C-alpha positions in Angstrom: 24.5 -37.5 -16.1 21.5 -39.7 -16.8 17.9 -39.1 -15.6 16.2 -42.4 -16.0 12.7 -41.3 -15.6 12.8 -39.1 -18.7 12.5 -40.0 -22.3 15.2 -40.0 -25.0 13.7 -36.8 -26.5 14.4 -34.8 -23.3 16.9 -31.9 -23.6 18.9 -31.7 -20.4 22.4 -31.2 -19.1 24.9 -33.3 -21.1 22.5 -33.4 -24.1 24.1 -32.5 -27.4 22.9 -28.9 -28.3 20.3 -28.8 -31.0 20.6 -26.7 -34.1 19.8 -23.0 -34.4 16.7 -22.6 -36.6 16.2 -18.8 -36.5 14.0 -17.3 -39.3 15.7 -13.9 -39.3 18.5 -12.1 -37.4 17.3 -8.6 -36.6 20.4 -7.3 -34.8 24.1 -8.2 -34.8 26.0 -10.7 -36.8 24.0 -13.8 -37.8 25.0 -17.0 -36.2 24.5 -20.1 -38.3 25.7 -22.7 -35.8 27.6 -23.2 -32.6 31.3 -23.4 -33.2 33.6 -25.8 -31.3 35.8 -24.2 -28.7 33.4 -21.4 -27.9 30.9 -21.2 -25.0 27.5 -20.0 -26.0 24.6 -18.6 -23.9 21.4 -18.9 -25.8 18.6 -16.8 -24.3 14.9 -17.0 -25.2 13.4 -13.5 -24.7 10.3 -11.6 -25.6 9.0 -8.1 -25.9 6.1 -8.6 -23.4 8.0 -10.6 -20.8 8.5 -8.5 -17.6 11.8 -10.1 -16.7 13.3 -10.0 -20.2 14.3 -6.4 -20.1 16.4 -6.8 -17.0 17.8 -10.2 -18.3 18.9 -8.5 -21.5 20.8 -5.8 -19.6 22.5 -8.5 -17.4 23.5 -10.5 -20.5 24.9 -7.3 -22.1 27.1 -6.9 -19.0 28.0 -10.5 -19.0 29.0 -10.5 -22.7 31.3 -7.6 -22.0 32.8 -9.2 -19.0 33.5 -12.6 -20.6 34.1 -11.7 -24.2 37.8 -12.4 -23.9 37.2 -15.9 -22.6 35.4 -17.2 -25.7 31.8 -16.6 -24.4 29.2 -15.5 -26.9 25.6 -14.5 -26.0 22.8 -14.9 -28.5 19.1 -14.2 -28.0 16.0 -15.4 -29.8 12.5 -14.1 -29.6 10.3 -17.1 -30.4 7.0 -16.2 -28.7 6.0 -12.8 -30.2 2.2 -12.3 -30.6 1.4 -10.3 -33.7 -0.9 -10.2 -36.6 1.9 -10.7 -39.1 5.6 -11.6 -39.3 6.4 -8.0 -40.3 4.5 -6.6 -37.3 6.4 -9.1 -34.9 9.7 -8.0 -36.4 8.9 -4.3 -36.1 7.8 -4.8 -32.4 11.1 -6.6 -31.6 13.3 -4.0 -33.4 11.5 -1.2 -31.5 12.0 -3.1 -28.2 15.7 -3.6 -28.9 16.1 0.1 -29.4 16.1 0.5 -25.6 19.5 -1.3 -25.5 21.9 0.9 -27.4 24.8 -1.0 -25.9 23.5 -4.3 -27.3 26.6 -6.4 -28.0 25.2 -9.8 -29.2 23.0 -11.0 -32.0 19.2 -11.2 -31.6 17.0 -13.3 -33.9 13.3 -13.9 -34.3 11.6 -17.2 -35.0 7.9 -17.5 -35.6 8.1 -20.9 -37.3 7.9 -22.9 -34.0 11.3 -24.5 -34.8 13.1 -23.1 -31.8 10.3 -24.1 -29.5 10.3 -27.7 -30.9 14.1 -28.0 -30.7 14.8 -26.3 -27.4 11.9 -25.1 -25.2 9.6 -28.1 -25.4 12.0 -31.0 -25.0 13.6 -29.2 -22.0 10.2 -28.7 -20.3 10.7 -24.9 -20.5 7.5 -22.9 -20.5 8.6 -19.5 -19.3 10.9 -16.8 -20.5 13.5 -15.5 -20.0 15.2 -18.9 -20.2 18.9 -19.5 -21.0 20.8 -22.5 -22.3 24.5 -22.7 -21.8 26.3 -24.6 -24.5 29.7 -25.8 -23.5 32.9 -25.6 -25.6 32.3 -29.2 -26.8 28.8 -28.5 -28.0 26.9 -30.0 -25.1 24.3 -28.4 -22.8 25.8 -27.4 -19.5 23.0 -25.5 -17.9 19.3 -24.7 -18.5 17.5 -22.2 -16.3 16.9 -18.6 -15.3 19.5 -16.0 -16.4 20.0 -14.9 -12.8 21.7 -18.2 -12.0 24.5 -17.5 -14.5 26.4 -15.4 -12.0 27.1 -18.6 -9.9 27.1 -21.2 -12.7 29.1 -19.6 -15.5 32.5 -19.5 -13.7 32.2 -23.2 -13.0 31.2 -23.9 -16.6 34.2 -21.9 -17.8 36.7 -23.8 -15.6 35.2 -27.2 -16.6 34.0 -28.2 -13.2 30.2 -27.6 -13.5 28.9 -30.5 -15.5 30.7 -33.1 -13.4 29.7 -31.6 -10.1 27.1 -33.0 -7.7 25.7 -29.5 -7.5 24.9 -29.4 -11.2 23.3 -32.9 -11.1 21.1 -32.0 -8.2 20.1 -28.7 -9.8 19.2 -30.4 -13.0 17.1 -33.1 -11.3 15.3 -30.4 -9.3 14.6 -28.4 -12.5 13.1 -31.3 -14.3 11.1 -32.5 -11.3 9.6 -29.0 -11.0 9.2 -28.2 -14.7 8.1 -31.5 -16.3 4.6 -31.6 -14.8 4.0 -28.0 -15.7 5.2 -28.5 -19.2 3.0 -31.5 -19.7 0.0 -29.6 -18.5 0.8 -26.7 -20.7 0.9 -29.0 -23.7 -2.6 -30.1 -22.9 -3.7 -26.5 -22.6 -2.0 -25.4 -25.8 -5.0 -26.0 -28.2 -7.3 -24.3 -25.6 -5.0 -21.2 -25.5 -5.0 -21.1 -29.3 -8.8 -21.3 -29.4 -9.0 -18.5 -26.9 -6.6 -16.2 -28.8 -8.3 -16.8 -32.1 -11.7 -15.9 -30.5 -10.3 -12.8 -28.8 -8.8 -11.7 -32.1 -12.2 -11.4 -33.7 -14.0 -10.2 -30.5 -15.9 -13.5 -30.0 -15.9 -13.2 -26.2 -18.4 -16.0 -25.7 -16.1 -18.5 -27.4 -13.0 -17.0 -25.6 -14.8 -17.5 -22.2 -15.7 -21.0 -23.1 -12.1 -21.8 -23.9 -11.0 -20.3 -20.6 -13.6 -22.3 -18.7 -12.4 -25.4 -20.6 -8.9 -24.7 -19.4 -10.1 -24.3 -15.8 -11.8 -27.7 -16.0 -8.5 -29.2 -17.2 -6.2 -27.3 -14.8 -8.2 -26.2 -11.7 -5.0 -25.1 -10.0 -4.3 -22.4 -12.5 -5.1 -19.1 -10.8 -4.2 -17.1 -14.0 -7.1 -18.8 -15.8 -9.4 -17.8 -13.0 -8.2 -14.2 -13.4 -8.8 -14.4 -17.1 -12.3 -15.6 -16.5 -13.0 -12.6 -14.3 -11.4 -10.3 -16.9 -13.4 -11.5 -19.8 -16.7 -11.4 -17.9 -16.1 -7.9 -16.5 -14.0 -6.0 -19.1 -15.3 -7.6 -22.4 -18.7 -9.0 -21.8 -19.8 -6.6 -19.0 -21.8 -9.4 -17.4 -21.9 -7.8 -13.9 -24.2 -10.4 -12.3 -22.1 -13.4 -13.5 -18.7 -11.8 -12.8 -19.7 -11.0 -9.2 -20.6 -14.6 -8.6 -17.4 -15.8 -10.3 -15.3 -13.3 -8.3 -16.9 -14.4 -5.0 -16.0 -18.0 -5.8 -12.5 -17.0 -6.8 -12.0 -15.3 -3.4 -13.5 -18.2 -1.5 -11.2 -20.6 -3.2 -8.1 -18.4 -2.8 -8.8 -18.2 1.0 -9.5 -21.9 1.2 -6.2 -22.7 -0.5 -4.2 -20.2 1.5 -1.7 -19.9 -1.3 0.0 -16.6 -1.8 -0.3 -16.6 -5.6 -4.1 -17.3 -5.4 -4.7 -14.7 -2.7 -2.8 -11.8 -4.3 -4.2 -12.6 -7.8 -7.7 -12.6 -6.3 -6.9 -9.3 -4.6 -5.9 -7.8 -7.9 -9.4 -8.4 -9.2 -10.7 -6.4 -6.3 -8.8 -3.1 -6.4 -6.3 -3.0 -9.3 -7.0 0.1 -11.3 -6.5 -1.6 -14.7 -7.0 -5.4 -14.1 -9.6 -5.1 -11.4 -13.4 -4.8 -11.3 -13.6 -1.4 -9.8 -17.1 -0.5 -11.0 -18.7 -3.4 -9.1 -20.6 -2.4 -6.0 -18.1 -1.0 -3.5 -19.6 -2.7 -0.5 -19.2 -6.1 -2.1 -15.7 -5.4 -3.3 -14.5 -4.0 -0.1 -15.9 -6.9 1.9 -14.0 -9.3 -0.3 -10.9 -7.2 -0.1 -11.0 -7.1 3.7 -11.1 -10.9 3.8 -8.3 -11.3 1.3 -6.1 -8.6 3.0 -6.5 -10.4 6.4 -5.5 -13.7 5.0 -2.5 -12.3 3.0 -1.2 -10.5 6.1 -1.7 -13.7 8.1 0.7 -15.7 5.8 3.9 -17.0 7.3 6.2 -14.8 5.2 9.3 -16.8 6.2 7.8 -19.8 4.4 5.8 -17.9 1.8 6.1 -18.6 -2.0 5.8 -14.9 -2.8 7.9 -12.1 -1.2 6.4 -9.3 0.8 7.6 -6.9 -1.9 4.9 -8.3 -4.2 2.2 -9.1 -1.6 2.1 -5.8 0.4 1.6 -3.4 -2.5 -1.7 -5.1 -3.5 -3.0 -5.0 0.1 -1.8 -1.3 0.3 -3.8 -0.5 -2.8 -6.9 -1.9 -1.1 -6.3 0.2 2.1 -5.7 3.3 0.0 -9.0 2.8 -1.9 -11.0 2.5 1.3 -9.4 5.6 2.7 -6.9 4.2 5.1 -3.9 6.0 3.6 -1.7 5.6 6.7 -1.9 1.8 6.5 -1.3 1.8 2.8 1.8 3.9 3.3 3.0 1.6 6.1 2.7 -1.5 3.9 4.5 0.1 1.0 7.4 1.1 3.3 7.5 -2.5 4.5 7.6 -3.7 0.9 10.5 -1.4 0.2 12.3 -2.5 3.3 11.9 -6.2 2.4 13.8 -5.6 -0.9 17.0 -5.2 1.2 16.6 -8.7 2.7 19.4 -11.4 2.4 17.4 -13.8 0.2 19.7 -14.7 -2.8 16.8 -16.0 -4.9 15.0 -12.7 -5.3 15.7 -12.7 -9.1 16.6 -9.0 -9.1 13.2 -7.9 -7.5 14.8 -4.8 -6.0 16.0 -3.6 -9.4 12.6 -4.3 -10.9 10.2 -3.2 -8.2 11.9 -0.4 -6.2 11.2 2.4 -8.8 7.5 1.4 -8.9 7.2 1.1 -5.2 8.8 4.5 -4.6 6.6 6.1 -7.2 3.4 4.6 -5.7 4.6 5.6 -2.2 5.1 9.2 -3.4 1.7 9.2 -5.0 0.0 8.0 -1.8 1.9 10.4 0.5 1.5 13.3 -1.9 5.2 14.3 -1.5 8.6 13.4 -2.7 10.2 10.2 -1.3 13.8 9.0 -1.6 15.8 5.8 -1.2 19.5 6.3 -1.3 20.2 8.5 -4.3 16.8 7.8 -5.9 14.1 10.4 -5.4 10.6 10.6 -7.0 7.8 13.1 -6.9 4.1 12.4 -6.8 2.2 11.8 -10.0 -1.4 12.7 -9.4 -2.8 11.6 -12.7 -2.4 7.9 -12.0 -5.4 6.0 -10.5 -4.8 5.0 -6.8 -1.2 6.0 -7.1 -0.1 3.0 -9.2 2.4 3.5 -12.0 1.7 2.2 -15.5 4.7 -0.2 -15.3 3.5 -1.6 -12.0 0.1 -2.2 -13.4 1.4 -4.7 -16.0 3.7 -6.8 -13.8 3.1 -10.6 -13.8 3.2 -12.2 -10.4 5.5 -14.9 -11.6 7.1 -16.3 -14.7 4.1 -18.5 -15.5 2.3 -15.6 -17.1 5.0 -15.1 -19.7 3.7 -17.4 -22.3 0.0 -17.5 -21.5 
């Protein structure tokens, strides 16, 4: 396959697989290079990536299923944030301890080599990300691990790379990811400036970096949320944050985009990320507007599922004292997880435990779904569970 609009440096399907440049293998047998005749699945993972835990478990199952067909899974953590290499290694080793059944090697690379060789030339800016290397050493697939269920059997029988389905999927991936990757490249020095400033508690410089990023990428709702977070949680500038939050809410409503709306809503009533000590009348007025616009979305065409939208609206209703409406929305969110959408990326597995726990907290009684039952935890603010409080809305937060 040839994609004429891309440069020679682009890594895509039918490209020869680059080398493995892993600084250290922390688990399993080290892999120096890809061997002819074997099919490899290379995953980029990370300890702070919400989807990576589930992806690791799926890959463990996949390795067991296909081990007799010459498939070898290998994972690399190339985006660990730590003060030192030793700290990054220790964090990764501790994270891997939750997978006692781990059956493939895992490495760590903090040199930037794996990003330079694999992630950047393939326009990959989010994790988890997998690369399937065919038996002849060429890239057969680049994408999300959830897609392997459908793609891998075709790669194994040799029909995938020559199929119209594969070519269409690859063109769609590049068309979607290339603009984001180019924008991320422009934002990279700004992110580094921000991280360095936050590392020494220089919040004014960190805020300036975020605002520089907003000017460069005005469509980035995560940067808007970061601006609110710095002003409220670090600088405690209540007058400025209130004005910035009002603007964020106005723009989210004006755009009508689900990601913008729910991210703005999180600033209103989220117990950890939000600005809960701002005047309640102001917050609740903004929350009312946001909730109305979220609930007015066309969910059949929406770019976020109800299972992610409804819980944030439910949190608002719970806080203003409308517990019945909050419970109703959570029950609708749980029901939506049983929908037929094949592209849910395992949301039911990820979200159901948190939704059930929050529902139990709101109702003040045990709730069950199938064989799973949970009891209320009264020590969690607004009924939210710690795991739920750290969920990213989408993959784009993974490397920010």
